[in-house]
Residue, then its C-alpha position, 0 to 999 in steps of 0.5 A: x417298760x422303763x421310765x426314768x425320773x427325768x421323764x417324771x421331771x419333764x411331765x412336771x415341767x410340762x404341767x407347770x408351763x401350761x399353768x404359766x401360759x394361762x397365767x401369763x396375762x395376770x403375772x406379766x411374765x416376760x414373753x422371751x423368758x417364757x419362750x426359752x422355758x418352753x423351748x427347754x421343755x420341748x427339748x427335754x420332751x424330745x430327749x426323754x422320748x428318744x430315751x424311752x424308745x431306746x430303752x424299751x426297743x425290744x418290748x415295743x417291738x414285741x408289742x407291735x409285731x405281736x411276738 
């Protein structure tokens, strides 16, 4: 199965966003800025999910259909 470097960056962003959300009350990050960071991370997650499905279609099909 193929994973891209973009997927690794996405995972790093997701972990960073979790930390920022937890630390938001201490760091006083602008809520609107945090919202747009989360939105960007969500869009990147959706894109890399589609990329993964398209690149690994044949392999996933074999796994699901046991061929």
